[in-house]
C-alpha positions as CSV (number, residue, x, y, z in Angstrom):
1,M,32.0,-19.4,-15.3
2,T,32.1,-19.1,-11.5
3,P,29.7,-16.8,-9.6
4,S,32.6,-14.5,-8.7
5,N,33.6,-14.1,-12.4
6,Y,30.0,-13.6,-13.3
7,L,29.7,-10.8,-10.8
8,D,32.8,-9.1,-12.1
9,S,31.4,-9.1,-15.6
10,H,28.0,-8.0,-14.5
11,A,28.9,-5.0,-12.3
12,D,27.0,-2.7,-14.7
13,D,23.9,-4.7,-14.1
14,L,24.3,-4.4,-10.3
15,V,24.7,-0.6,-10.7
16,A,21.6,-0.4,-12.9
17,L,19.6,-2.4,-10.3
18,L,20.6,-0.2,-7.4
19,R,19.9,3.0,-9.4
20,S,16.4,1.6,-10.1
21,L,15.8,0.8,-6.4
22,V,17.0,4.2,-5.3
23,G,14.7,5.8,-7.8
24,T,11.7,4.5,-5.8
25,D,11.2,7.0,-2.9
26,T,10.6,4.8,0.2
27,V,11.0,7.6,2.8
28,N,9.9,6.6,6.3
29,P,8.1,8.3,7.9
30,P,5.5,8.1,6.5
31,G,6.3,5.1,4.4
32,H,6.2,6.1,0.7
33,N,5.7,3.6,-2.1
34,Y,6.0,0.4,0.0
35,A,3.6,-1.3,-2.4
36,A,5.7,-0.4,-5.5
37,I,9.1,-1.4,-4.0
38,T,7.8,-4.7,-2.6
39,E,6.2,-5.6,-5.9
40,R,9.6,-5.0,-7.6
41,L,11.5,-7.0,-5.0
42,T,9.0,-9.9,-5.2
43,G,9.6,-10.1,-9.0
44,E,13.4,-10.0,-8.6
45,L,13.4,-12.8,-6.1
46,A,11.1,-14.9,-8.2
47,A,13.3,-14.3,-11.3
48,A,16.3,-15.6,-9.2
49,G,14.5,-18.9,-8.6
50,L,13.0,-18.3,-5.2
51,K,9.4,-19.0,-4.1
52,V,8.1,-15.7,-2.9
53,R,5.3,-14.3,-0.8
54,R,4.5,-10.7,-0.1
55,F,2.8,-10.2,3.3
56,S,0.5,-7.3,3.9
57,I,0.2,-6.0,7.5
58,P,-3.4,-6.2,8.5
59,P,-5.0,-2.7,8.6
60,A,-6.2,-3.1,12.2
61,L,-2.7,-3.9,13.4
62,L,-1.3,-1.0,11.3
63,R,-3.8,1.4,12.9
64,K,-3.0,0.1,16.4
65,T,0.7,0.4,15.9
66,L,1.3,3.5,13.8
67,P,0.5,7.2,14.5
68,A,-2.7,8.4,12.7
69,D,-0.8,10.3,10.1
70,R,0.6,7.0,8.7
71,H,-2.6,5.0,8.6
72,A,-3.0,5.7,4.9
73,Y,0.4,4.1,4.1
74,P,0.2,0.3,3.9
75,R,3.1,-1.9,5.2
76,F,4.4,-5.0,3.4
77,N,7.2,-7.5,3.9
78,V,8.6,-9.9,1.3
79,V,9.9,-13.4,2.0
80,G,11.7,-15.6,-0.6
81,K,12.8,-19.2,-0.2
82,R,14.9,-21.7,-2.1
83,N,15.0,-25.2,-0.7
84,V,18.0,-27.3,-1.8
85,V,17.8,-31.0,-2.1
86,G,19.9,-32.6,0.7
87,A,20.5,-29.4,2.5
88,K,20.0,-29.6,6.3
89,K,20.4,-26.0,7.3
90,T,18.9,-22.6,6.2
91,V,20.7,-19.3,6.0
92,H,18.4,-16.2,6.1
93,F,19.4,-12.9,4.5
94,N,17.6,-9.7,5.8
95,A,17.5,-6.1,4.6
96,H,15.1,-3.2,5.0
97,F,13.9,-1.2,2.1
98,D,12.8,2.0,3.8
99,V,15.0,5.1,3.9
100,V,15.2,8.2,6.1
101,P,13.9,11.6,5.0
102,V,15.9,13.9,2.9
103,S,17.3,17.4,3.4
104,G,20.0,19.6,2.0
105,Q,21.5,20.2,-1.4
106,W,22.6,17.1,-3.2
107,R,25.4,17.2,-5.8
108,H,23.9,15.0,-8.4
109,G,20.3,15.6,-9.6
110,G,18.6,14.9,-6.3
111,P,18.5,12.2,-3.6
112,F,16.6,9.7,-5.8
113,S,18.6,10.1,-9.0
114,G,21.0,7.2,-8.4
115,A,23.7,9.2,-10.1
116,L,26.9,7.4,-10.9
117,E,30.3,9.2,-10.7
118,A,33.8,8.0,-10.3
119,G,32.8,4.5,-9.0
120,W,30.1,5.7,-6.6
121,V,26.3,5.5,-6.8
122,Y,24.7,8.5,-5.1
123,G,21.2,8.6,-3.6
124,R,19.2,8.1,-0.5
125,G,19.4,4.4,0.5
126,T,22.5,3.6,-1.4
127,A,24.5,2.9,1.8
128,D,21.5,2.2,4.0
129,M,20.5,-0.2,2.7
130,K,19.4,-0.7,-0.9
131,G,23.0,-1.3,-1.8
132,S,22.8,-4.5,0.2
133,I,19.6,-5.5,-1.5
134,A,21.1,-5.0,-4.9
135,S,24.3,-7.0,-3.9
136,L,22.2,-10.0,-2.6
137,L,19.9,-10.0,-5.7
138,M,23.0,-10.0,-8.0
139,A,24.5,-12.9,-5.9
140,L,21.3,-14.9,-6.4
141,R,21.3,-14.1,-10.1
142,A,25.0,-15.3,-10.3
143,L,24.0,-18.6,-8.8
144,R,21.1,-19.0,-11.1
145,D,22.9,-18.0,-14.3
146,T,26.0,-20.1,-13.6
147,Q,23.8,-23.1,-12.5
148,T,25.6,-23.1,-9.1
149,T,23.7,-24.9,-6.3
150,P,23.9,-23.6,-2.8
151,L,24.9,-25.9,0.0
152,V,22.2,-24.6,2.3
153,N,18.5,-23.6,2.0
154,V,18.1,-19.9,1.3
155,E,15.7,-17.5,2.9
156,V,15.5,-13.8,2.1
157,S,13.4,-11.1,3.8
158,F,13.0,-7.5,2.7
159,T,11.2,-5.7,5.4
160,A,9.6,-2.4,6.3
161,D,10.1,0.3,9.0
162,E,13.6,-0.4,10.2
163,E,14.2,3.4,10.2
164,T,11.5,3.8,12.8
165,D,11.1,0.8,15.1
166,S,10.8,-2.4,12.9
167,M,7.7,-3.5,14.7
168,L,5.8,-4.0,11.5
169,G,8.9,-5.1,9.6
170,T,11.4,-7.6,11.0
171,G,9.6,-7.6,14.4
172,W,6.4,-8.8,12.7
173,L,8.4,-11.2,10.4
174,V,10.0,-13.2,13.2
175,K,6.7,-13.7,15.0
176,H,4.3,-14.3,12.1
177,A,6.1,-15.2,8.8
178,P,6.8,-18.9,8.0
179,I,10.6,-18.7,8.3
180,R,12.8,-21.4,9.7
181,P,16.4,-20.0,9.7
182,D,19.3,-21.7,11.4
183,Y,21.6,-18.7,10.7
184,A,21.0,-15.1,9.7
185,V,22.9,-12.4,7.8
186,V,21.5,-8.9,8.4
187,M,23.1,-7.0,5.6
188,E,24.4,-4.0,7.5
189,G,26.4,-3.2,10.6
190,G,29.7,-4.7,9.2
191,D,31.5,-3.9,6.0
192,L,35.0,-4.0,4.5
193,N,36.9,-6.6,6.6
194,H,34.6,-6.0,9.7
195,V,32.0,-8.7,10.4
196,C,29.4,-7.5,12.9
197,C,28.4,-9.7,15.8
198,G,26.3,-7.2,17.8
199,H,25.0,-3.6,18.0
200,N,24.0,-0.9,20.3
201,G,20.4,-0.4,21.3
202,V,18.6,2.9,21.8
203,V,16.0,4.6,24.0
204,W,14.2,7.7,22.5
205,L,12.5,10.0,25.0
206,E,10.6,13.3,24.5
207,V,10.9,15.7,27.4
208,T,8.3,18.5,27.8
209,V,9.1,21.5,30.0
210,H,5.9,23.2,31.3
211,G,6.0,27.0,32.0
212,K,3.5,29.8,32.3
213,A,2.7,32.2,29.5
214,A,2.9,36.0,30.0
215,H,3.3,39.2,28.0
216,G,6.9,39.8,26.9
217,S,6.8,43.2,28.6
218,T,6.2,41.5,32.0
219,P,8.3,38.3,31.9
220,E,8.3,38.2,35.7
221,R,4.7,37.2,35.6
222,G,5.4,34.1,33.6
223,T,7.6,31.0,33.8
224,N,9.8,30.8,30.8
225,A,9.8,27.1,29.6
226,L,12.8,27.7,27.3
227,E,15.0,29.0,30.1
228,K,14.0,26.0,32.2
229,M,14.7,23.7,29.3
230,A,18.2,25.3,28.9
231,G,19.0,24.6,32.5
232,L,17.9,21.0,32.2
233,V,19.9,20.5,29.0
234,A,23.0,22.0,30.7
235,A,22.5,19.6,33.6
236,L,22.7,16.7,31.2
237,E,26.4,17.4,30.6
238,K,27.1,15.8,34.0
239,Y,25.1,12.8,32.9
240,K,27.3,12.4,29.8
241,E,30.3,12.3,32.0
242,R,28.7,9.7,34.2
243,L,28.0,7.5,31.2
244,K,31.6,7.5,30.3
245,R,32.3,5.4,33.4
246,Q,30.5,2.5,31.7
247,S,32.3,0.7,28.9
248,F,32.3,-2.5,26.7
249,T,35.2,-3.8,24.8
250,T,34.4,-5.4,21.5
251,P,36.1,-8.5,20.1
252,E,38.3,-6.3,17.9
253,G,39.4,-4.4,21.0
254,K,37.5,-1.2,20.7
255,V,36.1,0.4,23.9
256,M,32.5,1.6,23.6
257,V,30.7,3.9,26.0
258,P,27.0,4.9,26.2
259,T,26.1,8.2,24.6
260,I,23.2,10.7,24.5
261,N,22.2,13.1,21.8
262,V,20.0,16.0,23.0
263,G,17.6,17.9,20.8
264,G,17.4,16.0,17.6
265,E,13.9,17.5,17.6
266,F,12.9,20.5,19.7
267,S,9.9,22.8,19.6
268,S,7.8,25.3,21.5
269,G,4.2,25.0,22.3
270,P,1.2,26.6,20.6
271,G,0.7,30.3,20.8
272,G,4.4,31.2,20.7
273,K,5.2,34.7,19.7
274,I,8.2,37.0,20.0
275,N,6.5,39.1,22.7
276,T,5.2,36.1,24.7
277,V,6.9,34.2,27.5
278,P,6.9,30.6,26.2
279,S,4.7,28.3,28.2
280,L,6.0,25.0,26.8
281,A,9.3,23.7,25.3
282,R,10.1,20.2,24.1
283,F,13.2,18.3,23.2
284,T,14.2,14.7,22.5
285,I,17.0,12.5,23.9
286,D,18.6,9.7,22.0
287,R,20.3,7.4,24.5
288,R,22.5,4.7,22.9
289,V,22.4,1.5,25.0
290,L,25.6,-0.7,25.0
291,A,25.4,-4.3,23.8
292,V,25.9,-5.4,27.5
293,E,23.3,-3.1,28.9
294,T,19.5,-3.4,28.9
295,V,16.9,-1.0,27.6
296,P,14.8,-1.0,30.8
297,V,17.7,-0.2,33.1
298,A,19.1,2.5,30.8
299,E,15.6,4.2,30.5
300,R,14.9,4.1,34.2
301,D,18.3,5.6,35.0
302,L,17.9,8.5,32.5
303,R,14.3,9.2,33.6
304,A,15.5,9.4,37.3
305,Y,18.3,11.8,36.4
306,L,16.0,14.1,34.4
307,L,13.5,14.3,37.2
308,A,16.1,14.9,39.9
309,S,17.7,17.6,37.8
310,A,14.4,19.3,37.2
311,R,13.8,19.4,41.0
312,E,17.1,21.4,41.3
313,I,15.9,24.1,38.9
314,P,13.3,26.5,40.4
315,Q,9.8,26.2,38.9
316,C,11.0,23.6,36.4
317,R,8.2,21.1,35.8
318,I,8.6,18.4,33.2
319,T,6.9,15.3,31.8
320,I,8.7,12.5,30.0
321,A,7.2,10.5,27.2
322,K,8.8,7.5,25.5
323,I,8.9,7.6,21.8
324,S,10.4,4.1,21.1
325,D,13.3,1.8,21.8
326,N,15.4,-0.8,20.1
327,Q,17.2,-3.6,21.8
328,P,20.9,-4.1,21.8
329,C,22.5,-7.5,21.1
330,F,25.9,-9.2,21.2
331,T,26.9,-12.8,20.5
332,P,30.5,-13.9,21.1
333,P,31.6,-15.1,17.6
334,T,32.3,-18.7,18.5
335,D,29.8,-20.6,16.4
336,P,31.3,-22.1,13.1
337,F,28.9,-19.8,11.2
338,F,30.9,-16.8,12.3
339,A,34.1,-18.4,11.1
340,A,32.5,-19.3,7.8
341,V,31.5,-15.7,7.1
342,A,34.9,-14.4,8.2
343,K,36.6,-16.8,5.9
344,C,34.5,-15.6,2.9
345,V,35.3,-12.0,3.8
346,G,39.0,-12.7,4.1
347,T,39.1,-14.7,0.9
348,I,37.4,-12.1,-1.2
349,R,39.0,-9.1,0.3
350,K,42.5,-10.5,0.9
351,Q,42.4,-8.9,4.4
352,K,42.3,-10.4,7.9
353,P,38.7,-10.2,9.1
354,V,37.8,-8.8,12.5
355,F,34.5,-8.9,14.5
356,N,33.0,-5.6,15.3
357,V,30.0,-4.3,17.3
358,S,28.0,-1.5,15.5
359,K,27.3,1.8,17.3
360,G,24.0,2.1,15.4
361,F,21.1,-0.3,15.9
362,N,19.7,-2.6,13.2
363,D,17.5,-5.7,13.0
364,M,20.2,-8.2,14.1
365,H,18.7,-8.5,17.6
366,F,15.4,-10.0,16.2
367,F,17.4,-13.0,15.0
368,A,20.1,-13.2,17.6
369,S,18.0,-12.5,20.7
370,E,14.5,-13.5,19.8
371,L,15.2,-16.5,17.5
372,K,18.4,-17.2,19.3
373,I,20.4,-18.2,16.1
374,P,23.9,-17.2,15.1
375,T,23.6,-13.8,13.4
376,V,26.1,-11.6,11.6
377,G,25.8,-8.1,10.1
378,Y,27.6,-7.6,6.8
379,G,27.1,-5.5,3.7
380,P,28.7,-3.1,1.2
381,G,28.2,-0.1,3.5
382,G,29.0,3.3,2.0
383,Q,29.4,6.9,3.1
384,A,27.2,9.7,4.4
385,H,24.5,7.4,5.8
386,H,21.4,9.5,6.6
387,A,23.2,12.6,5.2
388,V,23.5,14.6,2.0
389,D,25.2,12.8,-0.8
390,E,24.8,9.4,0.6
391,R,26.7,7.0,-1.6
392,A,27.9,3.4,-2.1
393,S,31.0,2.2,-3.8
394,V,30.6,0.0,-6.9
395,R,33.6,-2.0,-5.9
396,E,32.2,-2.7,-2.5
397,L,28.8,-3.6,-3.9
398,V,30.4,-6.2,-6.1
399,A,32.7,-7.5,-3.3
400,S,29.7,-8.0,-1.0
401,A,27.8,-9.9,-3.7
402,K,30.8,-12.2,-4.1
403,I,30.9,-12.8,-0.3
404,Y,27.2,-13.6,-0.2
405,A,27.6,-16.1,-3.1
406,A,30.7,-17.6,-1.5
407,L,29.0,-18.2,1.8
408,L,26.1,-20.0,0.1
409,T,28.4,-22.2,-1.8
410,S,31.0,-23.0,0.9
411,F,29.0,-23.3,4.1
412,A,26.7,-26.3,4.8
413,G,26.0,-25.7,8.5
């Protein structure tokens, strides 16, 4: 039996594995159940024939890196390796196991039910990205059970905190873990017939508008921070138009422009009351950074625009704090590794593969930019990422598992 045939006949096992992974709540922040999920993943990799280590982030580094309300939540990363006799190159597969928080009314028994309906598995993390983890684990099982030897050495990492900033996840991994990859597959960013060769970055800022409190019956004695914030947000419409003058054309021919999202989080200050002039107002800005931009330049430009706009609004005083950033990356898909991945995608899917650049950020840049190795993004994807009724297609889960297995048995580097 070939690995591909094995995966077709074991689709139910793949679904059961994903449902089990989804059933472990790993919401970040704050970082629920990282110990439990990494123990499970360690066991799965070992059962597939890899030598596995689970790395615990030192408490001192955790306290230095994370906000105080997350210090009670330990961080772990898992690394598995399989060395193949005679293989000269190593392919590294990476996925994160944390998921974003949950809201809204879900159709099927809640966000951690892993409910199965009409060929879709529902639950937080199915699309982003426990589905990828399940597909890879099943690909490794298929190689083990069919006694098929890869042509390359295999490394696997399952990492923490991608949904925040990855610093204690893949960021820690590439600096401290004993990995030696020649190529990397970060298992998101591309799906279907799209192979990802880069992604946008991001800058997250928090803007605080400072006013002056007063009684609601005498608003002229105060400075209304909300009104000043409204003026500042309105001024950002011109900034959006300015950003549209920048662009980047991807290998598949799509034109991308920078974007900003205002007010993903917004709040008033302490002491707020209906009959009080608000003395403080806060909002966030998500500035997406094109693969051909740099984070420092994008951040500096946005800060300058905010400060200049505030000066144009009477009595508008602001402070700007950086929340975090994530670096963009782009690699022209010229290395033979890109062609090998594309060939596997085309063979399994019977479609012409194309190379895309993801609008969202992921952990590709740690491998492509820091380790400077050919890196692709590819996985089963899904629908409603970060939203209600997030789901992954069973058909796509199986197809991605076949592609991973095909790459390991057709590419020698």
